[in-house]
C-alpha positions, 0 to 999 in steps of 0.5 A: 500500500502506498502512502504514509501514516500521519497524525491529525492534531485535535485541539486540546479542549478536554474533549480530544478523545471524543473529537479524535473518534469523531474525526476517524469515524465520521471525519468530524472533529466536533462530535464531543457533545454528541458522543458524551451524550451517547456514552451517558445514555448507554451507561444509564440504560444498563446500571448493572453492567456499568456499576460503581465498581466498573465506573469508579463512581455511582452510575448516575454520578458518572453520567453527569460527570461525562456530560461535563465538557471539561472531563476527559475520556479514556478506556471506559469511553473507548470501550463504549464507542467501539460498540456504538460504531461497530468498529475496532479502535486501536489506541497507540500509546507513544510512551510505551509503544503499546497498542490497546485494541478495543472491540476485538472480542466482537470481530468487527470488520473494520478498525480506526486508529488513535494516538495517545501522548500521555495527556492528549489523544489525536487521530491517525490516518493514511494520507497519499504523501506527507502534507497532503490535505485532510480530505485525502485521508483514509481513516477506516481500514478493513480488518483481515482474516488474521485480525490485522489491517495489513500494511497499515498496521505495520506503518502505524507501528513504525510511526509510533516507534518514530514518535517515541524516539522523538519523545513526542509524549508527556511522562505523567509520572515524572514531568515537572511543574514549576510556578512561573511566579515563585519557582516552586516545582512539583513532580508527577500527576500524583502530587498535583492534587496537593497543590491544586489551590496553589497552581490555580492561583499561579502561573505554571509552565511544563518543563521538559 
């Protein structure tokens, strides 16, 4: 197959997962509100399956939470969206180069691809050449009998490895935040809640 795998950047607005899914599924980067509604309705319709142990919070509380445009999506939301669209979603993690494949147990016949940098989701697509307009993107790929998507899968893996080599990811366990006013720093996302009030009242910058 001729072409290159490209990363289509999705705006960083806390809804990147939903808009990335919207792009690869529907070629629409403005699907977040709609897909949040889909997820909330799915969860509300089956409180036995989507219980507190599964969601990490009570069913009704989760439904309110996921409708908030400030809240991020992750594995739970992807697992619901694969069934909504009837397609597998391959989510590639740049830092680990791992691929989490959602929906494989359902034997869907098509797959789309996302890329995750530790904080943010973007879309992956096949383009005829580097720099070609998005209108030429292919984002949906047929799943073959061996459950791969053929040469595209190898190209995607190589692209992820290249992004890893270039360190196009955020190490959320070890990244440093430093106040731009008083220069006090904190390390890693687990310590951030202790400084929540502090960082909300100071300017911070991420250190590489």
